[in-house]
DSSP file (Angstrom, degrees, kcal/mol; ACC not computed):
  #  RESIDUE AA STRUCTURE BP1 BP2  ACC     N-H-->O    O-->H-N    N-H-->O    O-->H-N    TCO  KAPPA ALPHA  PHI   PSI    X-CA   Y-CA   Z-CA
    1    1 A M              0   0    0      0, 0.0     2,-0.4     0, 0.0    56,-0.0   0.000 360.0 360.0 360.0 135.3 -191.4  -13.4  -70.0
    2    2 A Y        +     0   0    0     32,-0.1     2,-0.3    56,-0.1    32,-0.2  -0.972 360.0 161.6-127.9 140.3 -195.0  -14.9  -70.3
    3    3 A A        -     0   0    0     30,-1.0     2,-0.3    -2,-0.4    57,-0.0  -0.984  19.5-153.8-150.9 159.2 -195.9  -18.3  -71.7
    4    4 A E    >   -     0   0    0     -2,-0.3     3,-2.0    23,-0.0    21,-0.2  -0.936  42.5 -78.7-127.2 160.2 -198.7  -20.8  -71.7
    5    5 A V  T 3  S+     0   0    0     -2,-0.3    21,-0.2     1,-0.3     3,-0.1  -0.288 119.5  31.0 -55.7 136.7 -198.9  -24.5  -72.1
    6    6 A G  T 3  S+     0   0    0     19,-3.0    -1,-0.3     1,-0.4    20,-0.1   0.095  90.7 125.4  99.6 -21.6 -198.6  -25.4  -75.9
    7    7 A D    <   -     0   0    0     -3,-2.0    18,-2.7    18,-0.2    -1,-0.4  -0.364  61.9-118.8 -68.6 148.9 -196.3  -22.4  -76.7
    8    8 A R  E     -AB  24  59A   0     51,-2.3    51,-3.6    53,-0.3     2,-0.4  -0.718  18.9-153.1 -89.9 147.1 -193.0  -23.0  -78.4
    9    9 A L  E     -AB  23  58A   0     14,-2.2    14,-2.2    -2,-0.3     2,-0.4  -0.952  10.6-170.5-117.9 132.8 -189.6  -22.1  -76.7
   10   10 A M  E     -AB  22  57A   0     47,-2.5    47,-2.8    -2,-0.4     2,-0.5  -0.997   7.5-165.0-124.8 124.1 -186.5  -21.3  -78.9
   11   11 A R  E     -AB  21  56A   0     10,-2.5    10,-2.1    -2,-0.4    45,-0.2  -0.938  11.4-152.6-104.7 131.5 -183.1  -20.9  -77.6
   12   12 A D        -     0   0    0     43,-2.6    44,-0.1    -2,-0.5    -1,-0.1   0.677  30.2-128.1 -82.6 -15.4 -180.8  -19.3  -80.1
   13   13 A G        +     0   0    0     42,-0.2     5,-0.3     1,-0.1     7,-0.1   0.932  46.3 161.0  75.5  42.3 -177.7  -20.9  -78.6
   14   14 A L        +     0   0    0      3,-0.1     2,-0.2     2,-0.1    -1,-0.1   0.657  50.3  90.6 -80.2 -13.3 -175.5  -17.9  -78.1
   15   15 A H  S >  S-     0   0    0      4,-0.1     3,-2.0     1,-0.1     0, 0.0  -0.613  96.5 -89.6 -82.8 145.6 -173.2  -19.9  -75.6
   16   16 A A  T 3  S+     0   0    0      1,-0.3    -1,-0.1    -2,-0.2     3,-0.1  -0.204 110.5  16.1 -55.7 134.2 -170.3  -21.7  -77.2
   17   17 A G  T 3  S+     0   0    0      1,-0.2     2,-0.5    -4,-0.1    -1,-0.3   0.384  99.4 107.4  89.2  -9.2 -171.1  -25.1  -78.3
   18   18 A L    <   -     0   0    0     -3,-2.0    -1,-0.2    -5,-0.3     3,-0.1  -0.930  48.4-161.1-112.2 135.2 -174.9  -24.9  -78.2
   19   19 A G        -     0   0    0     -2,-0.5     2,-0.2     1,-0.2    -4,-0.1  -0.138  45.7 -59.9 -79.2-177.3 -177.1  -24.7  -81.4
   20   20 A Q        -     0   0    0     -7,-0.1     2,-0.4    -8,-0.1    -8,-0.2  -0.486  55.2-158.6 -60.3 141.5 -180.6  -23.6  -81.7
   21   21 A Q  E     -A   11   0A   0    -10,-2.1   -10,-2.5    -2,-0.2     2,-0.4  -0.991   6.5-168.4-127.7 135.4 -183.0  -25.6  -79.5
   22   22 A L  E     +A   10   0A   0     -2,-0.4    20,-3.3   -12,-0.2    21,-0.5  -0.978  16.2 150.2-122.3 141.6 -186.7  -25.8  -80.1
   23   23 A G  E     -AC   9  41A   0    -14,-2.2   -14,-2.2    -2,-0.4     2,-0.4  -0.944  38.5-114.2-153.2-179.1 -189.3  -27.2  -77.8
   24   24 A V  E     -AC   8  40A   0     16,-2.5    16,-2.5    -2,-0.3     2,-0.6  -0.967  32.7-121.6-122.7 137.3 -193.0  -27.1  -76.6
   25   25 A I  E     + C   0  39A   0    -18,-2.7   -19,-3.0    -2,-0.4    14,-0.2  -0.698  30.5 174.4 -81.2 118.6 -193.9  -26.0  -73.1
   26   26 A V  E     +     0   0A   0     12,-2.9     2,-0.3    -2,-0.6    13,-0.2   0.574  66.8  27.7-106.1 -14.8 -195.8  -28.7  -71.4
   27   27 A E  E     - C   0  38A   0     11,-1.3    11,-2.6   -23,-0.1     2,-0.5  -0.956  54.2-160.5-149.5 132.5 -196.1  -27.0  -67.9
   28   28 A V  E     - C   0  37A   0     -2,-0.3     9,-0.2     9,-0.2   -23,-0.1  -0.966  10.8-163.5-108.1 115.7 -196.1  -23.5  -66.7
   29   29 A R  S    S+     0   0    0      7,-1.6     2,-0.4    -2,-0.5    -1,-0.1   0.753  70.3  61.9 -74.9 -24.3 -195.2  -23.5  -62.9
   30   30 A N  S >  S-     0   0    0      4,-0.7     3,-1.5     6,-0.3    -2,-0.0  -0.800  75.3-138.2-109.0 140.2 -196.4  -20.0  -62.1
   31   31 A S  T 3  S+     0   0    0     -2,-0.4    -1,-0.1     1,-0.3    -2,-0.0   0.776 106.3  59.7 -70.8 -24.4 -200.2  -18.9  -62.4
   32   32 A D  T 3  S-     0   0    0      2,-0.1    -1,-0.3     1,-0.0    -3,-0.0   0.442 118.7-111.2 -85.9   2.9 -198.9  -15.5  -63.9
   33   33 A G  S <  S+     0   0    0     -3,-1.5   -30,-1.0     1,-0.2    -2,-0.1   0.520  71.1 139.9  80.1   7.5 -197.1  -17.4  -66.8
   34   34 A S        -     0   0    0    -32,-0.2    -4,-0.7     1,-0.1    -1,-0.2  -0.423  47.2 -60.1 -78.9 158.6 -193.5  -16.6  -65.6
   35   35 A P  S    S+     0   0    0      0, 0.0     2,-0.2     0, 0.0    16,-0.1  -0.216  85.5  87.0 -67.9 162.6 -190.8  -19.1  -65.8
   36   36 A P        -     0   0    0      0, 0.0    -7,-1.6     0, 0.0     2,-0.4   0.395  61.3-176.1 -84.3 158.7 -189.6  -21.8  -64.9
   37   37 A Y  E     -CD  28  50A   0     13,-2.4    13,-3.5    -9,-0.2     2,-0.7  -0.946  27.3-130.8-118.8 145.0 -191.3  -23.9  -67.8
   38   38 A L  E     -CD  27  49A   0    -11,-2.6   -12,-2.9    -2,-0.4   -11,-1.3  -0.878  36.2-167.6 -90.0 114.2 -191.2  -27.6  -68.3
   39   39 A V  E     -CD  25  48A   0      9,-2.6     9,-2.0    -2,-0.7     2,-0.6  -0.875  24.5-147.7-116.0 136.9 -190.2  -28.1  -71.9
   40   40 A K  E     -CD  24  47A   0    -16,-2.5   -16,-2.5    -2,-0.4     2,-0.3  -0.905  30.0-138.7 -91.5 116.7 -190.3  -31.1  -74.2
   41   41 A W  E  >  -C   23   0A   0      5,-3.0     4,-1.9    -2,-0.6   -18,-0.3  -0.585   4.1-144.1 -88.5 142.4 -187.3  -30.6  -76.6
   42   42 A D  T  4 S+     0   0    0    -20,-3.3    -1,-0.1    -2,-0.3   -19,-0.1   0.868  91.6  64.6 -62.3 -45.5 -187.8  -31.4  -80.3
   43   43 A S  T  4 S-     0   0    0    -21,-0.5    -1,-0.2     1,-0.2   -20,-0.1   0.887 129.7  -3.1 -61.9 -40.3 -184.2  -32.8  -80.9
   44   44 A D  T  4 S-     0   0    0      2,-0.2    -1,-0.2    -3,-0.2    -2,-0.2   0.507  90.3-115.5-134.4  -5.0 -184.6  -35.9  -78.6
   45   45 A G     <  +     0   0    0     -4,-1.9     2,-0.1     1,-0.3    -3,-0.1   0.566  64.4 144.1  83.6   6.5 -188.0  -35.6  -76.9
   46   46 A H        -     0   0    0     -5,-0.1    -5,-3.0    -6,-0.1     2,-0.4  -0.477  43.2-135.4 -78.7 155.4 -186.6  -35.2  -73.4
   47   47 A E  E     +D   40   0A   0     -7,-0.2     2,-0.3    -2,-0.1    -7,-0.2  -0.874  29.1 168.1-112.3 139.6 -188.3  -33.0  -70.9
   48   48 A S  E     -D   39   0A   0     -9,-2.0    -9,-2.6    -2,-0.4     2,-0.5  -0.993  40.2-106.5-149.5 156.3 -186.5  -30.5  -68.7
   49   49 A L  E     -D   38   0A   0     -2,-0.3     2,-0.5   -11,-0.2   -11,-0.3  -0.679  41.1-157.3 -81.9 125.1 -187.2  -27.6  -66.4
   50   50 A C  E     -D   37   0A   0    -13,-3.5   -13,-2.4    -2,-0.5    -2,-0.0  -0.926  22.2-170.8-120.4 128.3 -186.1  -24.3  -68.2
   51   51 A F        -     0   0    0     -2,-0.5    -2,-0.0   -15,-0.2     0, 0.0  -0.933  39.0-129.2-106.4  96.6 -185.1  -21.0  -66.7
   52   52 A P        -     0   0    0      0, 0.0   -41,-0.0     0, 0.0    -2,-0.0  -0.082  21.2-155.0 -55.5 145.1 -185.0  -18.9  -69.8
   53   53 A E    >   -     0   0    0      4,-0.0     3,-1.9     1,-0.0    -3,-0.0  -0.622  40.5 -83.7-110.9 175.2 -181.9  -16.8  -70.5
   54   54 A P  T 3  S+     0   0    0      0, 0.0    -1,-0.0     0, 0.0   -43,-0.0   0.689 128.1  57.2 -54.6 -24.7 -181.6  -13.7  -72.6
   55   55 A D  T 3  S+     0   0    0      2,-0.0   -43,-2.6   -44,-0.0     2,-0.4   0.203  88.8  94.5 -88.4  15.3 -181.2  -15.8  -75.7
   56   56 A T  E <   -B   11   0A   0     -3,-1.9     2,-0.4   -45,-0.2   -45,-0.2  -0.850  52.8-172.4-117.9 136.5 -184.5  -17.6  -75.2
   57   57 A Y  E     -B   10   0A   0    -47,-2.8   -47,-2.5    -2,-0.4     2,-0.5  -0.972  18.7-134.5-132.6 149.2 -187.9  -16.5  -76.9
   58   58 A V  E     -B    9   0A   0     -2,-0.4     2,-0.6   -49,-0.2   -49,-0.2  -0.895  10.0-158.2 -97.8 127.5 -191.5  -17.7  -76.6
   59   59 A M  E     -B    8   0A   0    -51,-3.6   -51,-2.3    -2,-0.5     5,-0.2  -0.924  24.2-138.0-107.1 107.9 -193.5  -18.3  -79.8
   60   60 A R        +     0   0    0     -2,-0.6   -54,-0.0   -53,-0.2     3,-0.0  -0.177  57.8  59.9 -67.2 154.9 -197.2  -18.0  -78.8
   61   61 A G  S >  S-     0   0    0      1,-0.1     3,-1.0     2,-0.1   -53,-0.3   0.363  70.4-116.8 107.3 126.3 -199.8  -20.3  -80.1
   62   62 A R  T 3  S+     0   0    0      1,-0.2    -1,-0.1   -55,-0.1   -56,-0.1   0.728 108.6  48.1 -63.5 -27.0 -200.4  -24.1  -79.9
   63   63 A N  T 3  S+     0   0    0      2,-0.1     2,-0.3    -3,-0.0    -1,-0.2   0.052  74.6 137.1-109.0  24.8 -200.2  -24.8  -83.6
   64   64 A I    <   -     0   0    0     -3,-1.0     2,-0.4    -5,-0.2    -3,-0.0  -0.569  36.3-159.7 -76.0 134.3 -197.0  -22.9  -84.5
   65   65 A E              0   0    0     -2,-0.3    -2,-0.1     1,-0.1   -57,-0.0  -0.933 360.0 360.0-111.1 134.9 -194.7  -24.9  -86.9
   66   66 A V              0   0    0     -2,-0.4    -1,-0.1   -44,-0.0    -2,-0.0   0.354 360.0 360.0-126.5 360.0 -191.0  -23.8  -86.9
């Protein structure tokens, strides 16, 4: 997986009890663009370190509206 600051991250919520989650990547910890990513989540604005699972997708581009 590769991402840059400003890309959108989407979790499909395949695990029980989790719905779809959207956020923007505010920090990429590795110079090669690999995880983990610091993500600001749209639902409540909190930031958390994300280690993407198989149900997680990166949507490239700073101006993507979902």
